[in-house]
DRENPA-928301 format. One line per 8 residues: number of its first residue (from 0); for each residue y, x, z of N, C-alpha, C, O, CB. Coordinates in steps of 0.1 Angstrom, whole numbers. Glycine has a CB too. Layout:
BEGIN
NUM> Y X Z Y X Z Y X Z Y X Z Y X Z; ...
# end
This chain:
BEGIN
0> 742 -1403 449 733 -1401 461 729 -1415 466 717 -1417 468 740 -1393 472; 738 -1424 467 735 -1438 471 726 -1445 461 717 -1452 465 748 -1446 473; 728 -1442 449 719 -1448 438 705 -1443 440 695 -1451 438 724 -1445 424; 703 -1430 442 690 -1425 444 683 -1431 456 671 -1434 455 691 -1409 445; 690 -1432 467 684 -1438 479 680 -1452 477 670 -1457 481 693 -1436 491; 689 -1459 470 686 -1473 467 675 -1475 457 666 -1484 459 699 -1480 461; 674 -1466 447 663 -1467 438 650 -1463 445 639 -1469 442 665 -1457 426; 650 -1453 454 638 -1449 461 633 -1461 470 621 -1463 471 640 -1437 470
8> 642 -1467 477 639 -1479 485 633 -1490 477 624 -1497 481 651 -1484 493; 638 -1492 465 633 -1503 456 619 -1499 451 610 -1508 451 643 -1504 444; 616 -1487 448 603 -1483 443 593 -1484 455 582 -1489 453 603 -1468 438; 597 -1480 467 588 -1481 478 585 -1496 481 574 -1500 485 595 -1475 491; 595 -1505 480 593 -1519 483 584 -1525 473 576 -1534 476 607 -1526 482; 584 -1520 461 574 -1525 451 560 -1520 453 551 -1527 450 579 -1521 437; 559 -1508 457 545 -1502 458 538 -1505 471 526 -1505 471 546 -1487 457; 545 -1509 482 538 -1512 495 529 -1524 493 518 -1523 498 549 -1514 505
16> 533 -1535 488 524 -1546 487 512 -1543 478 501 -1548 481 531 -1559 481; 514 -1536 467 503 -1532 459 493 -1523 466 481 -1525 465 508 -1525 446; 498 -1514 474 489 -1505 482 481 -1513 492 469 -1511 495 497 -1494 488; 488 -1523 498 481 -1531 508 470 -1540 502 460 -1542 508 492 -1540 515; 473 -1545 490 463 -1553 483 451 -1544 479 439 -1549 478 469 -1560 471; 453 -1532 475 443 -1523 471 433 -1520 482 421 -1517 479 449 -1510 465; 437 -1519 495 428 -1517 506 419 -1528 508 408 -1526 514 436 -1513 518; 423 -1540 504 414 -1552 505 416 -1559 518 421 -1554 528 400 -1548 504
24> 411 -1571 518 411 -1580 530 398 -1578 537 388 -1573 531 414 -1595 526; 398 -1583 549 385 -1582 556 374 -1590 550 363 -1587 550 387 -1586 571; 378 -1602 544 368 -1610 538 363 -1603 525 351 -1604 522 374 -1624 534; 372 -1597 518 368 -1590 506 358 -1578 509 349 -1576 502 380 -1585 498; 362 -1571 519 353 -1560 523 339 -1564 528 329 -1558 525 360 -1552 534; 339 -1576 535 326 -1581 540 318 -1586 528 306 -1584 528 329 -1593 550; 324 -1592 518 317 -1596 506 311 -1584 499 300 -1585 494 327 -1604 497; 319 -1573 498 313 -1561 491 301 -1555 499 292 -1551 493 324 -1551 490
32> 302 -1555 512 291 -1551 520 279 -1559 519 268 -1555 518 295 -1550 535; 281 -1573 518 270 -1582 515 263 -1579 502 251 -1579 501 274 -1596 516; 271 -1577 491 266 -1574 478 258 -1561 479 247 -1560 472 277 -1572 468; 263 -1551 485 255 -1538 486 242 -1540 494 232 -1535 489 264 -1527 494; 242 -1548 505 230 -1550 512 220 -1558 503 208 -1555 504 233 -1558 525; 225 -1568 496 216 -1576 487 210 -1567 476 199 -1568 473 224 -1587 481; 218 -1558 471 213 -1549 461 202 -1539 466 193 -1536 459 225 -1540 455; 204 -1535 479 194 -1527 485 181 -1534 487 170 -1528 485 199 -1521 498
40> 182 -1547 490 169 -1555 492 162 -1556 478 150 -1554 478 173 -1569 497; 170 -1558 468 164 -1559 455 158 -1546 450 148 -1546 443 174 -1565 445; 165 -1535 452 160 -1522 448 147 -1519 456 138 -1513 450 171 -1511 451; 146 -1522 469 134 -1519 476 123 -1527 471 111 -1522 470 137 -1522 491; 125 -1540 468 114 -1548 463 110 -1543 449 98 -1543 447 119 -1563 463; 119 -1539 441 115 -1534 428 107 -1521 429 98 -1519 421 128 -1532 419; 111 -1513 438 104 -1500 440 90 -1503 445 80 -1496 441 111 -1491 450; 88 -1512 454 75 -1515 460 66 -1523 450 54 -1520 450 77 -1523 473
48> 71 -1532 442 64 -1540 433 70 -1538 419 76 -1547 414 63 -1555 437; 67 -1527 412 74 -1524 399 68 -1531 387 74 -1532 377 74 -1509 397; 56 -1536 389 49 -1543 377 55 -1556 374 62 -1562 382 34 -1545 380; 53 -1561 362 58 -1574 358 47 -1584 356 47 -1593 347 66 -1572 345; 37 -1583 364 26 -1593 364 31 -1605 373 40 -1603 381 13 -1587 370; 24 -1616 371 28 -1628 379 27 -1625 394 35 -1630 402 20 -1640 375; 16 -1618 398 14 -1615 412 25 -1606 418 30 -1608 428 0 -1609 414; 28 -1596 410 38 -1586 415 52 -1593 416 60 -1590 425 39 -1574 405
56> 55 -1602 406 68 -1609 406 68 -1618 418 79 -1618 425 70 -1617 393; 57 -1625 421 57 -1634 433 59 -1626 446 66 -1630 455 44 -1642 434; 52 -1614 447 54 -1606 459 68 -1600 460 73 -1599 471 43 -1594 459; 74 -1596 449 87 -1591 449 97 -1601 453 106 -1599 461 91 -1586 435; 96 -1614 448 105 -1624 452 103 -1628 467 113 -1630 474 102 -1637 444; 91 -1627 472 89 -1630 486 95 -1619 495 101 -1622 505 74 -1631 490; 94 -1607 490 100 -1595 498 115 -1596 498 122 -1594 508 96 -1582 492; 121 -1600 486 136 -1601 485 140 -1613 494 150 -1611 502 140 -1604 471
64> 133 -1624 494 137 -1635 503 136 -1631 517 145 -1635 525 127 -1647 500; 126 -1624 521 124 -1620 535 135 -1610 539 141 -1611 550 111 -1614 538; 138 -1601 530 149 -1591 533 162 -1597 535 170 -1594 544 149 -1580 522; 166 -1606 526 179 -1613 526 180 -1621 539 190 -1621 545 181 -1622 514; 169 -1628 543 169 -1636 555 171 -1627 567 178 -1631 577 156 -1644 556; 164 -1616 568 165 -1607 579 179 -1601 580 183 -1596 591 154 -1596 579; 186 -1600 569 199 -1594 569 210 -1604 570 222 -1601 569 201 -1586 557; 206 -1617 573 216 -1628 573 224 -1629 561 236 -1632 562 225 -1626 586
72> 218 -1627 549 225 -1629 537 221 -1642 530 210 -1647 532 222 -1616 527; 229 -1647 521 226 -1660 515 214 -1658 505 213 -1647 499 238 -1666 507; 205 -1668 504 194 -1667 494 199 -1667 480 211 -1671 477 184 -1678 497; 191 -1662 471 195 -1662 457 184 -1670 449 174 -1673 454 196 -1648 451; 188 -1674 437 179 -1681 429 167 -1672 424 170 -1661 421 186 -1687 417; 155 -1677 425 144 -1669 421 144 -1667 406 148 -1675 398 130 -1676 425; 139 -1655 402 138 -1652 388 124 -1655 383 114 -1649 387 141 -1637 385; 123 -1666 375 110 -1670 371 108 -1665 357 117 -1664 349 109 -1686 371
80> 95 -1660 353 93 -1655 340 95 -1666 330 91 -1678 332 78 -1650 339; 101 -1663 319 104 -1672 308 115 -1682 310 118 -1690 301 92 -1680 306; 122 -1680 321 134 -1689 324 146 -1682 318 149 -1671 320 136 -1691 339; 154 -1690 310 166 -1684 303 177 -1681 313 188 -1676 309 171 -1693 292
# end
């Protein structure tokens, strides 16, 4: 009986830190929210300007830049045609 209680306590002691790490830190959660917001800006711009002409790409990049700025998100590097 004592061995079972000791073993159960040992297993719980091992799983609690792992469960706490799985829920994430506040910084990690904020980073994930920022990525989701950034992805939404890019999806909206792609939906509004789906063509791959130079004009559409420039308008898409301007829309992404404006959306990121209005959401207080960091800017990203522009995607230029022909750039590796």
